[in-house]
C-alpha positions as CSV (number, residue, x, y, z in Angstrom):
1,M,-25.8,-49.3,-57.8
2,K,-22.0,-49.3,-57.8
3,K,-22.2,-45.5,-57.5
4,I,-24.5,-45.8,-54.6
5,L,-22.2,-48.4,-52.7
6,L,-19.1,-46.0,-53.4
7,I,-20.9,-43.0,-51.9
8,I,-21.8,-45.0,-48.9
9,S,-18.1,-46.2,-48.4
10,L,-17.0,-42.7,-48.7
11,I,-19.3,-41.5,-46.0
12,I,-18.4,-44.3,-43.8
13,G,-14.7,-43.7,-44.4
14,T,-15.0,-40.0,-43.7
15,I,-16.9,-41.0,-40.4
16,A,-14.1,-43.3,-39.5
17,C,-11.5,-40.7,-40.1
18,D,-13.2,-38.1,-38.0
19,S,-13.4,-40.5,-35.1
20,G,-11.1,-39.3,-32.4
21,F,-10.3,-36.1,-34.2
22,D,-11.0,-33.9,-31.1
23,E,-8.8,-35.9,-28.9
24,L,-6.0,-36.0,-31.5
25,N,-6.0,-32.3,-31.8
26,T,-6.1,-31.5,-27.9
27,N,-2.9,-30.7,-26.3
28,P,-2.9,-33.0,-23.0
29,V,-0.5,-30.8,-21.2
30,D,-2.2,-27.4,-22.0
31,P,-4.3,-26.3,-19.0
32,I,-7.9,-25.4,-19.8
33,S,-8.4,-23.9,-16.3
34,I,-6.7,-22.5,-13.4
35,N,-7.3,-23.0,-9.7
36,P,-8.7,-19.8,-8.6
37,V,-6.3,-19.7,-5.6
38,F,-3.7,-19.0,-7.9
39,E,-5.6,-16.1,-9.5
40,L,-6.1,-14.7,-6.0
41,N,-2.2,-15.0,-5.5
42,N,-1.7,-13.0,-8.8
43,A,-3.9,-10.3,-7.4
44,I,-1.9,-10.3,-4.1
45,I,1.5,-9.9,-5.9
46,Q,0.2,-7.0,-8.2
47,T,-1.0,-5.3,-5.2
48,S,2.6,-4.4,-4.5
49,Y,2.9,-0.7,-4.8
50,P,3.7,1.1,-8.1
51,N,6.3,3.9,-8.5
52,S,3.7,6.6,-7.3
53,N,4.3,5.3,-3.9
54,L,7.7,7.0,-4.0
55,V,6.9,10.0,-6.4
56,Y,3.8,11.1,-4.6
57,D,2.8,9.3,-1.3
58,M,6.2,9.1,0.5
59,S,7.2,12.5,-0.8
60,I,3.9,14.1,0.5
61,V,4.6,12.9,4.0
62,Q,8.1,13.8,3.7
63,Q,9.8,10.5,4.2
64,I,11.7,10.1,0.9
65,I,12.1,13.0,-1.7
66,T,14.0,13.8,-4.8
67,P,15.2,17.2,-6.2
68,N,14.7,15.9,-9.7
69,S,11.7,16.8,-12.0
70,G,10.8,15.3,-15.5
71,V,9.2,11.9,-14.9
72,L,9.9,12.2,-11.1
73,T,7.8,15.4,-10.8
74,G,5.2,14.9,-8.1
75,G,4.9,15.4,-4.2
76,N,8.6,17.0,-4.2
77,F,7.2,20.0,-6.1
78,N,3.5,19.7,-5.3
79,Q,2.8,19.5,-9.0
80,D,0.4,17.3,-10.9
81,N,2.1,14.5,-13.1
82,R,-0.7,12.5,-14.6
83,N,2.0,9.8,-15.7
84,S,2.2,9.1,-12.0
85,T,-0.9,9.9,-10.3
86,E,-2.5,7.2,-12.3
87,N,-0.4,4.5,-11.2
88,F,-2.5,3.0,-8.5
89,F,-5.7,3.4,-10.6
90,T,-4.5,1.5,-13.8
91,R,-2.4,-1.0,-11.7
92,Y,-5.2,-2.0,-9.2
93,Y,-8.1,-2.1,-11.5
94,Q,-6.2,-4.0,-14.3
95,S,-4.2,-6.4,-12.3
96,V,-5.9,-6.6,-8.8
97,I,-9.6,-6.0,-9.0
98,R,-10.0,-7.7,-12.2
99,H,-8.7,-10.9,-10.6
100,T,-10.5,-10.7,-7.2
101,I,-13.8,-10.1,-8.9
102,D,-13.1,-13.1,-11.2
103,V,-12.1,-15.4,-8.3
104,I,-15.3,-14.3,-6.5
105,N,-17.4,-14.9,-9.4
106,Q,-16.0,-18.5,-9.9
107,V,-16.4,-19.7,-6.4
108,Q,-19.2,-17.9,-4.9
109,D,-21.7,-20.8,-5.4
110,D,-19.2,-23.5,-4.4
111,P,-19.6,-24.1,-0.6
112,E,-16.3,-26.2,-0.8
113,R,-14.5,-23.0,-1.6
114,S,-16.0,-20.6,0.8
115,N,-12.8,-19.8,2.6
116,L,-11.3,-18.8,-0.7
117,L,-14.2,-16.6,-1.4
118,N,-13.9,-14.7,1.9
119,M,-10.2,-14.4,1.4
120,A,-10.9,-12.8,-1.9
121,R,-13.4,-10.5,-0.5
122,I,-11.0,-9.3,2.2
123,W,-8.1,-8.7,-0.3
124,Q,-10.5,-7.1,-2.6
125,A,-11.6,-4.6,0.1
126,Y,-8.0,-3.7,0.9
127,A,-7.3,-2.9,-2.6
128,F,-10.6,-0.8,-2.9
129,M,-9.6,1.1,0.3
130,V,-6.2,2.0,-1.1
131,L,-8.0,3.2,-4.3
132,T,-10.7,5.3,-2.7
133,D,-8.2,6.7,-0.3
134,Q,-6.1,7.8,-3.1
135,Y,-8.7,9.2,-5.4
136,G,-12.0,9.7,-3.6
137,D,-15.0,8.5,-5.5
138,V,-13.9,5.6,-7.9
139,P,-15.6,2.8,-9.8
140,Y,-16.9,0.3,-7.1
141,T,-20.1,-1.5,-7.8
142,E,-19.5,-2.0,-11.5
143,A,-15.6,-2.4,-11.2
144,G,-13.9,-5.3,-12.7
145,L,-17.1,-6.5,-14.7
146,G,-15.6,-5.8,-18.1
147,F,-14.7,-9.5,-18.7
148,I,-17.7,-10.8,-17.0
149,D,-20.7,-8.5,-17.8
150,L,-19.0,-6.4,-20.6
151,V,-19.1,-3.2,-18.5
152,S,-16.7,-1.0,-20.2
153,F,-17.5,2.3,-18.6
154,P,-18.4,1.7,-14.8
155,V,-20.0,4.2,-12.8
156,Y,-18.2,6.2,-10.1
157,D,-19.6,5.4,-6.4
158,T,-19.2,8.0,-3.7
159,Q,-16.5,7.2,-1.1
160,E,-19.1,7.4,1.6
161,S,-21.0,4.6,-0.1
162,I,-17.8,2.6,-0.7
163,Y,-16.8,2.7,2.9
164,T,-20.2,1.6,4.0
165,D,-19.8,-1.4,1.8
166,L,-16.2,-2.1,2.7
167,I,-17.2,-2.1,6.3
168,N,-19.9,-4.8,5.5
169,E,-17.6,-6.8,3.4
170,L,-14.9,-6.9,5.9
171,T,-17.3,-7.7,8.8
172,Q,-19.1,-10.6,6.8
173,A,-16.1,-12.2,5.2
174,S,-13.9,-12.2,8.3
175,A,-16.8,-13.9,10.4
176,A,-17.7,-16.3,7.5
177,L,-14.0,-17.8,7.3
178,N,-14.3,-21.5,8.6
179,A,-11.4,-23.4,10.1
180,S,-13.4,-26.7,9.5
181,G,-13.7,-25.7,5.7
182,T,-11.2,-26.4,2.8
183,I,-7.8,-24.8,3.7
184,E,-6.3,-23.1,0.7
185,T,-2.7,-24.0,1.5
186,S,-1.4,-22.6,-1.9
187,D,-2.5,-18.9,-0.8
188,A,0.6,-16.7,-1.0
189,L,-0.1,-14.6,2.2
190,Y,-0.8,-17.0,4.9
191,A,-1.0,-20.5,3.3
192,G,-4.5,-20.7,4.1
193,D,-4.3,-20.0,7.7
194,V,-8.0,-19.1,8.4
195,E,-7.3,-17.3,11.7
196,K,-4.5,-15.1,10.2
197,W,-7.0,-14.1,7.4
198,R,-9.6,-13.4,9.9
199,K,-7.2,-11.2,12.0
200,L,-6.2,-9.4,8.7
201,G,-10.0,-8.8,7.9
202,N,-10.6,-7.3,11.4
203,S,-7.5,-5.2,11.3
204,L,-8.5,-3.7,8.0
205,L,-12.1,-3.2,9.5
206,L,-10.4,-1.3,12.4
207,R,-8.5,0.8,9.9
208,A,-11.7,1.5,8.0
209,G,-13.3,2.6,11.3
210,M,-10.5,4.8,12.4
211,R,-10.6,6.6,8.7
212,L,-14.0,7.9,9.8
213,S,-12.8,9.4,13.0
214,K,-13.3,13.0,11.6
215,V,-16.3,12.6,9.3
216,D,-18.5,10.3,11.6
217,P,-17.0,9.8,15.1
218,A,-20.0,7.7,16.3
219,R,-19.7,5.3,13.4
220,A,-15.9,5.3,13.7
221,Q,-16.4,4.1,17.4
222,Q,-18.8,1.5,16.4
223,V,-16.6,0.0,13.8
224,A,-13.3,0.1,15.8
225,S,-15.0,-1.4,18.8
226,A,-16.5,-4.2,16.8
227,A,-13.2,-4.9,15.0
228,F,-11.3,-5.2,18.3
229,A,-13.8,-7.5,19.8
230,A,-13.7,-9.6,16.7
231,G,-9.9,-10.2,17.0
232,V,-7.2,-8.2,15.3
233,I,-3.5,-8.8,14.5
234,T,-1.7,-9.7,17.6
235,S,1.9,-10.1,16.6
236,N,4.5,-9.7,13.9
237,D,3.7,-13.4,12.9
238,D,0.4,-12.0,11.7
239,N,1.8,-9.2,9.5
240,T,0.6,-9.0,5.9
241,A,3.6,-8.8,3.6
242,I,3.9,-9.4,0.0
243,R,7.1,-11.4,-0.5
244,H,9.4,-10.4,-3.3
245,D,12.2,-12.3,-5.2
246,N,14.3,-11.9,-8.3
247,N,11.2,-12.6,-10.4
248,Y,8.8,-10.5,-8.4
249,L,10.7,-7.4,-7.3
250,N,9.6,-4.9,-4.9
251,G,8.7,-1.9,-7.2
252,T,10.0,0.8,-4.6
253,G,13.2,-1.2,-4.1
254,N,13.6,-2.0,-7.7
255,I,13.5,1.7,-8.7
256,L,15.8,2.9,-5.9
257,N,18.3,0.4,-7.0
258,A,18.1,1.0,-10.7
259,T,17.5,4.1,-12.6
260,E,16.8,6.3,-9.5
261,A,19.5,5.0,-7.2
262,N,21.2,8.3,-6.8
263,N,18.0,10.5,-7.1
264,Y,16.1,9.7,-3.8
265,Y,16.9,10.9,-0.4
266,L,15.6,10.7,3.1
267,A,13.8,13.9,3.9
268,K,14.9,16.2,6.6
269,P,11.9,16.1,8.8
270,F,12.0,12.1,8.8
271,V,15.7,12.1,9.6
272,D,15.5,14.9,12.3
273,F,12.5,13.4,14.0
274,L,14.3,9.9,14.4
275,Q,17.6,11.6,15.3
276,N,16.0,14.0,17.9
277,S,14.5,11.2,19.9
278,N,17.6,8.8,19.5
279,D,15.5,6.4,17.7
280,P,17.4,3.2,17.0
281,R,15.5,2.6,13.8
282,L,17.4,5.4,12.0
283,S,20.7,3.2,12.0
284,V,18.7,0.5,10.2
285,I,16.9,2.6,7.7
286,A,19.5,5.3,6.8
287,V,22.7,5.2,4.9
288,R,25.1,8.0,4.0
289,Y,27.7,8.1,1.5
290,V,29.9,10.5,3.4
291,G,31.8,12.9,1.1
292,A,30.2,11.7,-2.1
293,A,30.3,14.2,-5.0
294,S,28.4,12.4,-7.5
295,G,26.3,9.2,-7.9
296,P,29.1,7.1,-8.9
297,E,30.9,8.0,-5.8
298,Q,28.3,6.4,-3.6
299,V,30.3,3.3,-3.0
300,P,30.4,0.9,-0.1
301,E,33.7,2.1,1.2
302,I,32.3,5.5,2.3
303,A,28.9,4.3,3.4
304,S,27.9,4.9,7.0
305,T,25.0,4.0,9.0
306,D,26.0,5.7,12.1
307,P,22.8,7.5,13.1
308,S,24.8,10.7,14.7
309,I,25.9,11.7,11.2
310,Q,22.8,11.2,9.0
311,I,21.5,14.3,7.3
312,G,18.2,14.5,5.6
313,M,17.6,16.6,2.4
314,P,15.5,19.7,3.0
315,V,12.1,19.5,1.3
316,G,11.1,21.7,-1.5
317,N,14.2,21.9,-3.7
318,D,14.9,21.3,-7.3
319,D,18.4,20.3,-8.6
320,D,19.7,24.0,-8.1
321,G,18.2,24.3,-4.5
322,A,19.4,21.0,-3.4
323,V,22.9,22.0,-4.3
324,A,22.6,25.1,-2.5
325,A,21.2,23.4,0.6
326,A,24.1,20.9,0.5
327,V,26.5,23.8,0.5
328,N,24.6,25.3,3.5
329,D,24.8,21.9,5.3
330,G,28.5,21.8,4.6
331,L,28.2,18.6,2.3
332,A,30.4,17.8,-0.7
333,S,27.1,17.6,-2.8
334,F,23.4,16.7,-2.5
335,Y,24.6,13.0,-3.1
336,D,26.2,13.2,0.4
337,Y,22.6,13.4,2.1
338,S,21.2,10.3,3.7
339,Q,19.3,7.7,1.8
340,A,17.2,4.6,2.6
341,N,19.7,1.7,2.7
342,R,19.5,0.1,-0.7
343,Q,21.4,-3.0,0.5
344,T,18.9,-3.7,3.2
345,I,15.5,-2.0,3.7
346,V,14.8,-1.0,0.1
347,A,16.6,-3.9,-1.7
348,P,14.9,-5.1,-4.8
349,A,13.5,-8.3,-3.3
350,T,12.6,-6.9,0.1
351,P,9.0,-7.6,1.4
352,M,6.2,-4.9,1.1
353,F,4.3,-4.8,4.4
354,N,0.7,-3.8,4.0
355,V,-1.0,-4.3,7.4
356,T,1.0,-4.8,10.5
357,Y,0.9,-5.4,14.2
358,A,2.7,-2.2,14.7
359,Q,0.0,-0.2,12.7
360,T,-2.9,-2.1,14.4
361,S,-1.5,-1.6,17.9
362,L,-1.1,2.1,17.4
363,L,-4.7,2.5,16.0
364,L,-5.9,0.6,19.1
365,A,-3.8,3.1,21.2
366,E,-5.8,5.9,19.6
367,A,-9.1,4.1,19.9
368,A,-8.3,3.4,23.7
369,H,-7.3,7.1,24.2
370,R,-10.6,8.0,22.6
371,G,-12.5,5.8,25.0
372,W,-13.9,3.6,22.2
373,I,-12.4,0.3,23.2
374,N,-11.3,-1.0,26.6
375,G,-7.5,-1.2,27.3
376,D,-4.6,1.1,28.1
377,A,-3.6,3.4,25.4
378,A,0.0,3.5,26.7
379,E,0.3,-0.3,26.5
380,F,-1.0,-0.3,22.9
381,Y,1.3,2.5,22.1
382,N,4.3,0.6,23.6
383,A,3.4,-2.6,21.7
384,G,3.1,-0.8,18.4
385,V,6.5,1.1,18.7
386,R,8.2,-2.2,19.7
387,A,6.6,-4.3,17.0
388,H,7.9,-1.9,14.3
389,M,11.3,-2.0,15.7
390,E,11.2,-5.7,15.8
391,Q,9.6,-5.9,12.5
392,L,12.7,-4.2,10.8
393,A,14.6,-7.6,11.3
394,D,12.3,-9.0,8.5
395,Y,14.2,-7.1,5.9
396,P,17.0,-8.8,4.3
397,G,20.4,-7.9,5.8
398,T,19.1,-5.6,8.7
399,P,20.6,-5.9,12.1
400,I,18.2,-6.7,14.9
401,I,17.5,-4.0,17.2
402,A,18.4,-5.2,20.7
403,P,15.6,-5.4,23.3
404,A,17.6,-3.3,25.6
405,A,17.7,-0.5,23.0
406,I,13.8,-0.8,22.4
407,D,13.3,-0.6,26.2
408,A,15.5,2.5,26.5
409,F,13.7,4.3,23.6
410,L,10.2,3.6,25.3
411,T,11.5,4.6,28.8
412,A,12.9,7.9,27.2
413,N,9.8,8.6,25.1
414,P,6.6,7.4,26.9
415,L,3.1,8.3,25.9
416,Q,2.4,11.6,27.8
417,A,-0.9,13.2,28.8
418,G,-1.9,15.9,26.6
419,T,0.0,14.8,23.5
420,E,-1.5,11.3,22.9
421,L,-2.8,11.8,19.5
422,Q,0.1,13.6,18.4
423,Q,2.5,11.0,19.6
424,I,0.5,7.9,18.5
425,N,0.3,9.3,15.0
426,E,3.9,10.3,14.8
427,Q,4.7,6.7,15.5
428,Y,2.2,5.6,13.0
429,W,4.2,7.8,10.4
430,I,7.2,5.9,11.2
431,A,5.6,2.4,11.5
432,S,4.3,3.1,7.9
433,F,7.6,3.9,6.3
434,L,7.7,2.5,2.6
435,N,4.0,1.9,3.0
436,G,3.2,5.3,1.2
437,P,-0.6,4.9,0.8
438,E,-1.2,4.4,4.4
439,A,1.3,6.9,5.7
440,F,-0.4,9.6,3.3
441,A,-4.0,8.6,4.4
442,N,-3.3,8.6,8.1
443,F,-1.6,11.9,7.8
444,R,-4.6,13.4,6.2
445,R,-7.0,11.8,8.8
446,S,-5.1,12.6,11.9
447,G,-3.2,15.9,10.9
448,F,0.1,14.3,12.3
449,P,2.9,14.6,12.1
450,D,2.7,18.4,12.1
451,L,4.8,18.9,8.8
452,A,5.7,22.2,7.5
453,P,4.3,22.9,4.1
454,N,6.6,22.0,1.0
455,P,7.9,25.5,0.1
456,F,8.5,24.9,-3.7
457,P,7.4,28.0,-5.5
458,G,6.1,26.2,-8.7
459,S,3.3,24.3,-6.8
460,D,0.0,23.4,-8.5
461,L,-1.8,23.6,-5.3
462,V,-4.6,26.3,-5.2
463,S,-6.2,26.3,-1.7
464,E,-4.4,23.8,0.3
465,N,-0.9,23.6,1.8
466,F,-0.6,19.9,1.2
467,I,-1.9,17.5,-1.7
468,R,-5.0,15.8,-0.5
469,R,-5.7,13.3,-3.4
470,M,-4.2,11.9,-6.6
471,T,-5.9,13.1,-9.8
472,Y,-7.7,10.7,-12.2
473,P,-6.0,9.1,-15.2
474,S,-6.2,11.1,-18.5
475,T,-7.7,8.0,-20.1
476,E,-10.6,7.9,-17.8
477,L,-11.4,11.5,-18.4
478,D,-11.3,11.0,-22.1
479,I,-13.5,7.9,-22.5
480,N,-15.6,7.3,-19.3
481,E,-18.2,10.2,-19.1
482,N,-19.4,8.7,-15.8
483,I,-16.3,10.3,-14.3
484,Q,-18.1,13.8,-14.6
485,Q,-20.6,12.9,-11.9
486,A,-17.7,11.9,-9.3
487,I,-16.1,15.5,-10.3
488,S,-19.3,17.3,-9.9
489,R,-20.0,15.6,-6.4
490,Q,-16.5,15.7,-5.1
491,G,-14.9,18.8,-6.6
492,P,-12.4,19.6,-9.2
493,D,-10.0,16.9,-10.3
494,I,-7.0,18.6,-8.8
495,L,-4.5,17.8,-6.1
496,D,-6.2,20.0,-3.7
497,T,-9.7,18.4,-3.5
498,R,-10.4,16.6,-0.2
499,V,-11.8,13.0,-0.3
500,W,-15.2,12.5,1.7
501,W,-13.6,11.5,5.1
502,D,-10.8,14.2,5.0
503,I,-12.9,17.0,6.3
504,Q,-11.1,20.0,8.1
């Protein structure tokens, strides 16, 4: 009997000791969930462009180039450097799409977070547009499902089907935003401003529609017209900019102020274009370390932003070629060529603009010229040029371009009959400076500016004069057999292959 009582006492004692065990072993300050708006913010921050923005996109469109090879091999030599071509693919799928998919999955059945749902849909559409414009066919319908549905080897969707769905997503998500709903004030882009998000969605819709101008003009007109009617970005206050600081650096600015500070230069076609039209933006964008014979000699005492003495580096030169070009140009060395100003427009904490009033106005100018929307193409054109000149004041330390200087430029460089498409898209090229993916995409779509092909003799190009896409990551080729369907549909996995909307 005593043994039975002892056992009962031990059991009761054990139960008593276990009482409150879970509470005692739970950290009261350790978060068990995260507000999904912060996850969207993480996706937004990670959308900031990786190094291939410099190595490929901006080099292909001859805005910024380097004569150096090795890890910097890319658009400067028309060569396939898989360590760089994969940058957007790995960065966006791992750090952007993964998070937007998760946000959508968390809030899609919560009517109180409908605005957050549609903000995530719009930003995800933007990220996918960058991806498919860079590579062509990419994972879409099964993308980002590795953590949710354990899809480790997603199928590759055709670019045509991706664009069809992106247009639907942007149309629906923009229309569904509700100013009477929950305002997501912690949103890193617009602090939850529903109207600004709606304008962003419609401006991306306009961009998507204009991408189709060669491959499907009728659909392009329909989409562009619908986007314009729904309401697009109408001022620089609406610009989409990823803000950076000392903790979240601008990738392009960081590389240009660190390891590659002395290795990248403004390309001659870009400098010449601005110089020949007396464009006041050149004094804001460019700096030249006059007489510098080496990188260490690029010191503030010899820095000049005088637009009249800026000299762009000729395209298609390696180190030896750049040295010879500098001699021909009467310079002390190739370190004497003009660079993007590292103290201002490409400072490490400078903002990265993704979708702007300037770009949107210039797309509207083209749409109006084509008769796809109502409005005066010249007015849209002037608004776009003016907006970009004024936008430059948003970079740290940059001088404001005087309104009189803007007026003088527009008076001297009006939109002229017979050259509208050329002029509009040349200005789009300038307005997309530092936004390499968009400059590269619009160059392929419009054919402007009319650049001379890169003459470097060691090119990997087979049948084209310019790079038309980025090549897929080697890891995808090694482990995801679904990629072979994309290659068989689209064409060889080389720099020459054109994406669906980029027809000749």
